[in-house]
ChimeraX commands (.cxc) that place a marker at each C-alpha (Angstrom):
marker #1 position 32.30,8.12,2.99 radius 0.5
marker #1 position 30.60,6.26,5.52 radius 0.5
marker #1 position 30.38,2.27,4.46 radius 0.5
marker #1 position 27.06,1.00,3.60 radius 0.5
marker #1 position 25.89,-1.79,5.87 radius 0.5
marker #1 position 24.01,-5.12,4.25 radius 0.5
marker #1 position 20.44,-5.01,6.25 radius 0.5
marker #1 position 20.58,-8.31,8.82 radius 0.5
marker #1 position 18.54,-10.96,7.21 radius 0.5
marker #1 position 16.60,-12.12,10.35 radius 0.5
marker #1 position 15.37,-8.30,10.13 radius 0.5
marker #1 position 14.23,-8.51,6.92 radius 0.5
marker #1 position 12.01,-11.94,7.03 radius 0.5
marker #1 position 10.44,-10.66,9.84 radius 0.5
marker #1 position 9.39,-7.31,8.67 radius 0.5
marker #1 position 8.22,-8.90,5.13 radius 0.5
marker #1 position 6.17,-11.30,6.91 radius 0.5
marker #1 position 4.91,-8.84,9.71 radius 0.5
marker #1 position 3.77,-6.78,6.58 radius 0.5
marker #1 position 2.22,-9.49,4.57 radius 0.5
marker #1 position 0.31,-10.50,7.68 radius 0.5
marker #1 position -0.92,-6.85,8.33 radius 0.5
marker #1 position -2.00,-6.28,5.22 radius 0.5
marker #1 position -4.18,-9.06,5.38 radius 0.5
marker #1 position -5.34,-8.01,8.81 radius 0.5
marker #1 position -5.83,-4.46,7.15 radius 0.5
marker #1 position -7.81,-4.87,4.38 radius 0.5
marker #1 position -9.53,-8.16,4.99 radius 0.5
marker #1 position -10.69,-8.02,8.09 radius 0.5
marker #1 position -9.66,-4.44,9.81 radius 0.5
marker #1 position -7.40,-4.39,12.75 radius 0.5
marker #1 position -8.77,-2.90,16.43 radius 0.5
marker #1 position -9.62,0.15,15.72 radius 0.5
marker #1 position -9.84,0.57,12.22 radius 0.5
marker #1 position -12.48,-1.17,10.23 radius 0.5
marker #1 position -10.97,-3.30,6.86 radius 0.5
marker #1 position -10.29,-1.55,3.38 radius 0.5
marker #1 position -13.27,-3.41,2.30 radius 0.5
marker #1 position -15.43,-2.36,5.14 radius 0.5
marker #1 position -14.72,1.27,4.83 radius 0.5
marker #1 position -14.86,1.35,0.58 radius 0.5
marker #1 position -18.19,0.22,0.86 radius 0.5
marker #1 position -19.66,2.72,3.50 radius 0.5
marker #1 position -18.20,5.28,1.63 radius 0.5
marker #1 position -19.44,4.48,-1.52 radius 0.5
marker #1 position -22.83,3.91,-0.14 radius 0.5
marker #1 position -22.55,7.44,1.50 radius 0.5
marker #1 position -21.71,8.95,-2.02 radius 0.5
marker #1 position -24.82,7.06,-3.93 radius 0.5
marker #1 position -27.24,7.15,-1.53 radius 0.5
marker #1 position -30.56,5.25,-2.72 radius 0.5
marker #1 position -28.63,3.99,-5.83 radius 0.5
marker #1 position -26.25,1.80,-3.59 radius 0.5
marker #1 position -26.18,-1.51,-3.97 radius 0.5
marker #1 position -24.05,-4.25,-1.75 radius 0.5
marker #1 position -21.57,-6.42,-3.26 radius 0.5
marker #1 position -23.95,-9.68,-3.41 radius 0.5
marker #1 position -26.22,-7.30,-5.09 radius 0.5
marker #1 position -26.99,-9.00,-8.35 radius 0.5
marker #1 position -28.05,-5.11,-9.58 radius 0.5
marker #1 position -24.76,-3.71,-8.53 radius 0.5
marker #1 position -22.74,-2.04,-11.11 radius 0.5
marker #1 position -19.31,-2.80,-12.61 radius 0.5
marker #1 position -16.27,-0.48,-11.19 radius 0.5
marker #1 position -16.46,1.14,-14.64 radius 0.5
marker #1 position -20.02,1.64,-14.94 radius 0.5
marker #1 position -19.81,3.95,-11.92 radius 0.5
marker #1 position -16.49,5.77,-12.69 radius 0.5
marker #1 position -17.84,8.70,-11.52 radius 0.5
marker #1 position -18.91,7.64,-7.97 radius 0.5
marker #1 position -15.31,5.45,-7.37 radius 0.5
marker #1 position -13.21,8.37,-8.67 radius 0.5
marker #1 position -14.72,10.44,-6.04 radius 0.5
marker #1 position -14.91,8.09,-3.35 radius 0.5
marker #1 position -11.21,7.23,-3.91 radius 0.5
marker #1 position -10.31,10.67,-3.47 radius 0.5
marker #1 position -12.11,10.95,-0.11 radius 0.5
marker #1 position -10.18,7.86,0.71 radius 0.5
marker #1 position -7.08,9.24,0.39 radius 0.5
marker #1 position -8.01,12.74,1.57 radius 0.5
marker #1 position -9.06,10.86,4.82 radius 0.5
marker #1 position -5.88,8.84,4.98 radius 0.5
marker #1 position -3.83,11.89,4.61 radius 0.5
marker #1 position -5.47,13.35,8.02 radius 0.5
marker #1 position -4.97,10.26,9.80 radius 0.5
marker #1 position -1.34,10.07,8.52 radius 0.5
marker #1 position -1.32,13.59,9.80 radius 0.5
marker #1 position -2.91,13.16,13.37 radius 0.5
marker #1 position -0.58,12.07,15.71 radius 0.5
marker #1 position -3.31,10.78,18.45 radius 0.5
marker #1 position -4.52,8.43,15.41 radius 0.5
marker #1 position -1.07,6.99,15.25 radius 0.5
marker #1 position -0.77,6.78,19.05 radius 0.5
marker #1 position -4.36,4.95,19.23 radius 0.5
marker #1 position -3.10,2.11,16.48 radius 0.5
marker #1 position -0.21,1.51,19.27 radius 0.5
marker #1 position 0.98,-2.14,20.40 radius 0.5
marker #1 position -1.81,-3.21,17.86 radius 0.5
marker #1 position 0.35,-2.69,15.06 radius 0.5
marker #1 position 3.86,-2.80,16.74 radius 0.5
marker #1 position 4.17,-5.97,18.69 radius 0.5
marker #1 position 6.61,-8.02,17.20 radius 0.5
marker #1 position 7.65,-5.62,14.59 radius 0.5
marker #1 position 11.43,-4.46,14.04 radius 0.5
marker #1 position 9.99,-1.23,12.63 radius 0.5
marker #1 position 10.07,2.16,14.49 radius 0.5
marker #1 position 6.60,2.67,15.94 radius 0.5
marker #1 position 6.16,5.64,13.70 radius 0.5
marker #1 position 6.85,3.81,10.67 radius 0.5
marker #1 position 4.61,1.05,11.36 radius 0.5
marker #1 position 1.79,3.12,11.93 radius 0.5
marker #1 position 2.42,4.74,8.56 radius 0.5
marker #1 position 2.41,1.64,6.86 radius 0.5
marker #1 position -0.79,0.84,8.29 radius 0.5
marker #1 position -2.60,3.40,7.60 radius 0.5
marker #1 position -1.45,3.32,3.53 radius 0.5
marker #1 position -2.14,-0.59,3.60 radius 0.5
marker #1 position -5.76,0.20,4.71 radius 0.5
marker #1 position -6.09,3.03,1.81 radius 0.5
marker #1 position -4.51,0.98,-1.11 radius 0.5
marker #1 position -6.91,-2.12,0.12 radius 0.5
marker #1 position -9.70,0.37,-0.29 radius 0.5
marker #1 position -9.01,1.61,-3.66 radius 0.5
marker #1 position -8.28,-1.58,-4.99 radius 0.5
marker #1 position -11.32,-3.02,-3.81 radius 0.5
marker #1 position -12.96,0.00,-5.83 radius 0.5
marker #1 position -11.19,-1.11,-8.76 radius 0.5
marker #1 position -12.61,-4.39,-8.96 radius 0.5
marker #1 position -9.58,-5.80,-7.55 radius 0.5
marker #1 position -9.96,-8.80,-4.92 radius 0.5
marker #1 position -7.88,-7.98,-1.74 radius 0.5
marker #1 position -9.39,-11.37,-0.21 radius 0.5
marker #1 position -7.21,-13.14,-3.13 radius 0.5
marker #1 position -2.92,-13.00,-2.18 radius 0.5
marker #1 position -1.59,-12.58,-4.83 radius 0.5
marker #1 position -3.81,-8.98,-4.95 radius 0.5
marker #1 position -2.90,-8.39,-2.35 radius 0.5
marker #1 position 0.86,-8.92,-2.41 radius 0.5
marker #1 position 0.71,-6.53,-5.61 radius 0.5
marker #1 position -1.49,-3.65,-3.27 radius 0.5
marker #1 position 0.86,-4.11,-0.35 radius 0.5
marker #1 position 4.01,-3.28,-2.33 radius 0.5
marker #1 position 2.50,0.08,-3.50 radius 0.5
marker #1 position 1.53,0.78,-0.16 radius 0.5
marker #1 position 4.77,1.05,1.38 radius 0.5
marker #1 position 6.23,2.95,-1.49 radius 0.5
marker #1 position 7.56,0.50,-4.18 radius 0.5
marker #1 position 6.71,1.90,-8.02 radius 0.5
marker #1 position 4.47,0.09,-10.10 radius 0.5
marker #1 position 7.60,-0.68,-12.47 radius 0.5
marker #1 position 9.50,-2.37,-9.81 radius 0.5
marker #1 position 6.23,-4.21,-8.29 radius 0.5
marker #1 position 6.11,-5.78,-11.92 radius 0.5
marker #1 position 9.59,-6.39,-11.93 radius 0.5
marker #1 position 9.43,-8.62,-8.68 radius 0.5
marker #1 position 6.83,-10.81,-10.53 radius 0.5
marker #1 position 9.11,-10.68,-13.85 radius 0.5
marker #1 position 6.81,-8.89,-15.79 radius 0.5
marker #1 position 7.76,-6.60,-18.63 radius 0.5
marker #1 position 7.58,-2.92,-17.70 radius 0.5
marker #1 position 5.60,-2.23,-21.31 radius 0.5
marker #1 position 2.51,-4.42,-20.12 radius 0.5
marker #1 position -0.15,-2.88,-17.58 radius 0.5
marker #1 position -0.83,-3.77,-14.57 radius 0.5
marker #1 position -3.90,-6.57,-14.29 radius 0.5
marker #1 position -5.02,-8.64,-11.35 radius 0.5
marker #1 position -5.68,-12.15,-13.96 radius 0.5
marker #1 position -1.92,-11.55,-15.02 radius 0.5
marker #1 position -0.99,-11.80,-11.15 radius 0.5
marker #1 position -3.01,-14.77,-10.70 radius 0.5
marker #1 position -0.55,-16.56,-12.71 radius 0.5
marker #1 position 1.88,-16.50,-10.17 radius 0.5
marker #1 position 2.83,-19.12,-8.15 radius 0.5
marker #1 position 2.27,-18.43,-4.61 radius 0.5
marker #1 position 5.60,-19.92,-3.60 radius 0.5
marker #1 position 6.94,-16.59,-5.38 radius 0.5
marker #1 position 4.57,-14.31,-3.08 radius 0.5
marker #1 position 7.37,-15.60,-0.02 radius 0.5
marker #1 position 10.04,-14.64,-2.09 radius 0.5
marker #1 position 8.01,-11.01,-2.78 radius 0.5
marker #1 position 7.32,-10.90,1.00 radius 0.5
marker #1 position 11.13,-10.61,1.33 radius 0.5
marker #1 position 11.53,-7.81,-1.20 radius 0.5
marker #1 position 8.92,-5.88,1.24 radius 0.5
marker #1 position 11.05,-6.72,4.23 radius 0.5
marker #1 position 14.40,-5.75,2.65 radius 0.5
marker #1 position 12.79,-2.10,1.34 radius 0.5
marker #1 position 11.30,-1.23,4.89 radius 0.5
marker #1 position 14.62,-2.28,6.82 radius 0.5
marker #1 position 17.10,-0.99,4.39 radius 0.5
marker #1 position 14.58,2.56,4.23 radius 0.5
marker #1 position 14.19,3.14,7.91 radius 0.5
marker #1 position 16.09,0.71,9.70 radius 0.5
marker #1 position 14.85,-0.93,12.72 radius 0.5
marker #1 position 14.14,0.22,16.30 radius 0.5
marker #1 position 17.72,-0.98,17.17 radius 0.5
marker #1 position 20.09,0.48,14.75 radius 0.5
marker #1 position 20.02,2.71,11.71 radius 0.5
marker #1 position 20.83,1.00,8.26 radius 0.5
marker #1 position 21.87,2.95,5.40 radius 0.5
marker #1 position 19.93,2.28,2.25 radius 0.5
marker #1 position 21.62,-0.23,0.22 radius 0.5
marker #1 position 22.18,0.43,-3.15 radius 0.5
marker #1 position 19.25,-0.49,-5.85 radius 0.5
marker #1 position 16.89,-0.53,-3.25 radius 0.5
marker #1 position 13.19,0.20,-5.17 radius 0.5
marker #1 position 11.60,3.42,-3.75 radius 0.5
marker #1 position 9.34,5.94,-4.63 radius 0.5
marker #1 position 11.38,8.73,-5.30 radius 0.5
marker #1 position 12.51,9.23,-1.09 radius 0.5
marker #1 position 9.28,10.61,-0.01 radius 0.5
marker #1 position 8.69,9.37,3.06 radius 0.5
marker #1 position 11.04,10.95,5.84 radius 0.5
marker #1 position 10.97,8.51,9.28 radius 0.5
marker #1 position 7.65,9.89,10.88 radius 0.5
marker #1 position 4.06,9.63,9.78 radius 0.5
marker #1 position 4.14,11.69,6.70 radius 0.5
marker #1 position 0.88,13.18,5.48 radius 0.5
marker #1 position 2.52,13.79,1.94 radius 0.5
marker #1 position 3.91,10.46,1.22 radius 0.5
marker #1 position 0.19,9.16,1.59 radius 0.5
marker #1 position -1.12,11.24,-0.74 radius 0.5
marker #1 position 1.58,10.46,-3.09 radius 0.5
marker #1 position 1.06,6.41,-2.43 radius 0.5
marker #1 position -2.32,6.64,-2.65 radius 0.5
marker #1 position -2.56,8.86,-6.10 radius 0.5
marker #1 position 0.18,6.10,-7.59 radius 0.5
marker #1 position -1.88,3.27,-6.00 radius 0.5
marker #1 position -4.85,4.20,-8.24 radius 0.5
marker #1 position -3.07,4.85,-10.68 radius 0.5
marker #1 position -1.21,1.24,-11.19 radius 0.5
marker #1 position -4.83,-0.44,-10.25 radius 0.5
marker #1 position -7.02,1.22,-12.70 radius 0.5
marker #1 position -4.89,-0.04,-15.28 radius 0.5
marker #1 position -3.34,3.59,-16.67 radius 0.5
marker #1 position -0.34,3.20,-18.31 radius 0.5
marker #1 position 2.81,2.73,-16.50 radius 0.5
marker #1 position 5.12,5.85,-15.78 radius 0.5
marker #1 position 8.42,5.90,-15.27 radius 0.5
marker #1 position 10.90,6.62,-11.83 radius 0.5
marker #1 position 11.17,9.55,-13.20 radius 0.5
marker #1 position 8.00,10.81,-13.57 radius 0.5
marker #1 position 6.65,9.96,-10.09 radius 0.5
marker #1 position 9.73,11.16,-8.61 radius 0.5
marker #1 position 8.77,14.77,-10.25 radius 0.5
marker #1 position 5.34,14.16,-8.96 radius 0.5
marker #1 position 6.44,14.22,-5.29 radius 0.5
marker #1 position 8.55,17.22,-5.91 radius 0.5
marker #1 position 5.59,19.24,-6.78 radius 0.5
marker #1 position 4.86,22.61,-4.74 radius 0.5
marker #1 position 1.70,22.07,-2.25 radius 0.5
marker link #1:1,2 radius 0.2
marker link #1:2,3 radius 0.2
marker link #1:3,4 radius 0.2
marker link #1:4,5 radius 0.2
marker link #1:5,6 radius 0.2
marker link #1:6,7 radius 0.2
marker link #1:7,8 radius 0.2
marker link #1:8,9 radius 0.2
marker link #1:9,10 radius 0.2
marker link #1:10,11 radius 0.2
marker link #1:11,12 radius 0.2
marker link #1:12,13 radius 0.2
marker link #1:13,14 radius 0.2
marker link #1:14,15 radius 0.2
marker link #1:15,16 radius 0.2
marker link #1:16,17 radius 0.2
marker link #1:17,18 radius 0.2
marker link #1:18,19 radius 0.2
marker link #1:19,20 radius 0.2
marker link #1:20,21 radius 0.2
marker link #1:21,22 radius 0.2
marker link #1:22,23 radius 0.2
marker link #1:23,24 radius 0.2
marker link #1:24,25 radius 0.2
marker link #1:25,26 radius 0.2
marker link #1:26,27 radius 0.2
marker link #1:27,28 radius 0.2
marker link #1:28,29 radius 0.2
marker link #1:29,30 radius 0.2
marker link #1:30,31 radius 0.2
marker link #1:31,32 radius 0.2
marker link #1:32,33 radius 0.2
marker link #1:33,34 radius 0.2
marker link #1:34,35 radius 0.2
marker link #1:35,36 radius 0.2
marker link #1:36,37 radius 0.2
marker link #1:37,38 radius 0.2
marker link #1:38,39 radius 0.2
marker link #1:39,40 radius 0.2
marker link #1:40,41 radius 0.2
marker link #1:41,42 radius 0.2
marker link #1:42,43 radius 0.2
marker link #1:43,44 radius 0.2
marker link #1:44,45 radius 0.2
marker link #1:45,46 radius 0.2
marker link #1:46,47 radius 0.2
marker link #1:47,48 radius 0.2
marker link #1:48,49 radius 0.2
marker link #1:49,50 radius 0.2
marker link #1:50,51 radius 0.2
marker link #1:51,52 radius 0.2
marker link #1:52,53 radius 0.2
marker link #1:53,54 radius 0.2
marker link #1:54,55 radius 0.2
marker link #1:55,56 radius 0.2
marker link #1:56,57 radius 0.2
marker link #1:57,58 radius 0.2
marker link #1:58,59 radius 0.2
marker link #1:59,60 radius 0.2
marker link #1:60,61 radius 0.2
marker link #1:61,62 radius 0.2
marker link #1:62,63 radius 0.2
marker link #1:63,64 radius 0.2
marker link #1:64,65 radius 0.2
marker link #1:65,66 radius 0.2
marker link #1:66,67 radius 0.2
marker link #1:67,68 radius 0.2
marker link #1:68,69 radius 0.2
marker link #1:69,70 radius 0.2
marker link #1:70,71 radius 0.2
marker link #1:71,72 radius 0.2
marker link #1:72,73 radius 0.2
marker link #1:73,74 radius 0.2
marker link #1:74,75 radius 0.2
marker link #1:75,76 radius 0.2
marker link #1:76,77 radius 0.2
marker link #1:77,78 radius 0.2
marker link #1:78,79 radius 0.2
marker link #1:79,80 radius 0.2
marker link #1:80,81 radius 0.2
marker link #1:81,82 radius 0.2
marker link #1:82,83 radius 0.2
marker link #1:83,84 radius 0.2
marker link #1:84,85 radius 0.2
marker link #1:85,86 radius 0.2
marker link #1:86,87 radius 0.2
marker link #1:87,88 radius 0.2
marker link #1:88,89 radius 0.2
marker link #1:89,90 radius 0.2
marker link #1:90,91 radius 0.2
marker link #1:91,92 radius 0.2
marker link #1:92,93 radius 0.2
marker link #1:93,94 radius 0.2
marker link #1:94,95 radius 0.2
marker link #1:95,96 radius 0.2
marker link #1:96,97 radius 0.2
marker link #1:97,98 radius 0.2
marker link #1:98,99 radius 0.2
marker link #1:99,100 radius 0.2
marker link #1:100,101 radius 0.2
marker link #1:101,102 radius 0.2
marker link #1:102,103 radius 0.2
marker link #1:103,104 radius 0.2
marker link #1:104,105 radius 0.2
marker link #1:105,106 radius 0.2
marker link #1:106,107 radius 0.2
marker link #1:107,108 radius 0.2
marker link #1:108,109 radius 0.2
marker link #1:109,110 radius 0.2
marker link #1:110,111 radius 0.2
marker link #1:111,112 radius 0.2
marker link #1:112,113 radius 0.2
marker link #1:113,114 radius 0.2
marker link #1:114,115 radius 0.2
marker link #1:115,116 radius 0.2
marker link #1:116,117 radius 0.2
marker link #1:117,118 radius 0.2
marker link #1:118,119 radius 0.2
marker link #1:119,120 radius 0.2
marker link #1:120,121 radius 0.2
marker link #1:121,122 radius 0.2
marker link #1:122,123 radius 0.2
marker link #1:123,124 radius 0.2
marker link #1:124,125 radius 0.2
marker link #1:125,126 radius 0.2
marker link #1:126,127 radius 0.2
marker link #1:127,128 radius 0.2
marker link #1:128,129 radius 0.2
marker link #1:129,130 radius 0.2
marker link #1:130,131 radius 0.2
marker link #1:131,132 radius 0.2
marker link #1:132,133 radius 0.2
marker link #1:133,134 radius 0.2
marker link #1:134,135 radius 0.2
marker link #1:135,136 radius 0.2
marker link #1:136,137 radius 0.2
marker link #1:137,138 radius 0.2
marker link #1:138,139 radius 0.2
marker link #1:139,140 radius 0.2
marker link #1:140,141 radius 0.2
marker link #1:141,142 radius 0.2
marker link #1:142,143 radius 0.2
marker link #1:143,144 radius 0.2
marker link #1:144,145 radius 0.2
marker link #1:145,146 radius 0.2
marker link #1:146,147 radius 0.2
marker link #1:147,148 radius 0.2
marker link #1:148,149 radius 0.2
marker link #1:149,150 radius 0.2
marker link #1:150,151 radius 0.2
marker link #1:151,152 radius 0.2
marker link #1:152,153 radius 0.2
marker link #1:153,154 radius 0.2
marker link #1:154,155 radius 0.2
marker link #1:155,156 radius 0.2
marker link #1:156,157 radius 0.2
marker link #1:157,158 radius 0.2
marker link #1:158,159 radius 0.2
marker link #1:159,160 radius 0.2
marker link #1:160,161 radius 0.2
marker link #1:161,162 radius 0.2
marker link #1:162,163 radius 0.2
marker link #1:163,164 radius 0.2
marker link #1:164,165 radius 0.2
marker link #1:165,166 radius 0.2
marker link #1:166,167 radius 0.2
marker link #1:167,168 radius 0.2
marker link #1:168,169 radius 0.2
marker link #1:169,170 radius 0.2
marker link #1:170,171 radius 0.2
marker link #1:171,172 radius 0.2
marker link #1:172,173 radius 0.2
marker link #1:173,174 radius 0.2
marker link #1:174,175 radius 0.2
marker link #1:175,176 radius 0.2
marker link #1:176,177 radius 0.2
marker link #1:177,178 radius 0.2
marker link #1:178,179 radius 0.2
marker link #1:179,180 radius 0.2
marker link #1:180,181 radius 0.2
marker link #1:181,182 radius 0.2
marker link #1:182,183 radius 0.2
marker link #1:183,184 radius 0.2
marker link #1:184,185 radius 0.2
marker link #1:185,186 radius 0.2
marker link #1:186,187 radius 0.2
marker link #1:187,188 radius 0.2
marker link #1:188,189 radius 0.2
marker link #1:189,190 radius 0.2
marker link #1:190,191 radius 0.2
marker link #1:191,192 radius 0.2
marker link #1:192,193 radius 0.2
marker link #1:193,194 radius 0.2
marker link #1:194,195 radius 0.2
marker link #1:195,196 radius 0.2
marker link #1:196,197 radius 0.2
marker link #1:197,198 radius 0.2
marker link #1:198,199 radius 0.2
marker link #1:199,200 radius 0.2
marker link #1:200,201 radius 0.2
marker link #1:201,202 radius 0.2
marker link #1:202,203 radius 0.2
marker link #1:203,204 radius 0.2
marker link #1:204,205 radius 0.2
marker link #1:205,206 radius 0.2
marker link #1:206,207 radius 0.2
marker link #1:207,208 radius 0.2
marker link #1:208,209 radius 0.2
marker link #1:209,210 radius 0.2
marker link #1:210,211 radius 0.2
marker link #1:211,212 radius 0.2
marker link #1:212,213 radius 0.2
marker link #1:213,214 radius 0.2
marker link #1:214,215 radius 0.2
marker link #1:215,216 radius 0.2
marker link #1:216,217 radius 0.2
marker link #1:217,218 radius 0.2
marker link #1:218,219 radius 0.2
marker link #1:219,220 radius 0.2
marker link #1:220,221 radius 0.2
marker link #1:221,222 radius 0.2
marker link #1:222,223 radius 0.2
marker link #1:223,224 radius 0.2
marker link #1:224,225 radius 0.2
marker link #1:225,226 radius 0.2
marker link #1:226,227 radius 0.2
marker link #1:227,228 radius 0.2
marker link #1:228,229 radius 0.2
marker link #1:229,230 radius 0.2
marker link #1:230,231 radius 0.2
marker link #1:231,232 radius 0.2
marker link #1:232,233 radius 0.2
marker link #1:233,234 radius 0.2
marker link #1:234,235 radius 0.2
marker link #1:235,236 radius 0.2
marker link #1:236,237 radius 0.2
marker link #1:237,238 radius 0.2
marker link #1:238,239 radius 0.2
marker link #1:239,240 radius 0.2
marker link #1:240,241 radius 0.2
marker link #1:241,242 radius 0.2
marker link #1:242,243 radius 0.2
marker link #1:243,244 radius 0.2
marker link #1:244,245 radius 0.2
marker link #1:245,246 radius 0.2
marker link #1:246,247 radius 0.2
marker link #1:247,248 radius 0.2
marker link #1:248,249 radius 0.2
marker link #1:249,250 radius 0.2
marker link #1:250,251 radius 0.2
view
């Protein structure tokens, strides 16, 4: 049996910082050719609601719960569009050095992470989470890279029996977020390796059932979108086994 290798600490920290920085760019401001999560989500919601649409700053805007049907429909569309983007080589190639500059992950993995971050941020926004807040953004980031809700909660020291809530997460000290970023870096480097070397998945790394291959995977994006939505709208947490079973369902 081949000996397992431990991910390089430098690569782990660098990757973790990159993902955290990218999450802020993609979710809040947009990056290069892609609009930010909030802008994208609002554009799709506006198209769905037509004359009934009210902007974020409008006092007459309804809550996410009050426009649940519209939000559900828009989330489904965002996931569908993200799946299409993940399966389109031209889109991924177009991101180019924008997403890969300075990161140690293979370019195709970096592009996939970017697509999923944008999607997850849009879902979070529509479900009432504030992606401008670093606490909320860290949770969304972890879900976007394929970590299950159980492992997201565990990273914050929260009991698995509890539901994922933004107010609960906001109580976490900012300093703790940096430690979580390192967990994110470890997850990605151990799962995919780096540009220079392939690193064997270390024992105990929290993953979403090994759904992502070494390339941009549209199927992975679909599952991550569904799991992220269930977590952020407050559904009861499912077990890792149930999540893994979902990934194995025939298309």
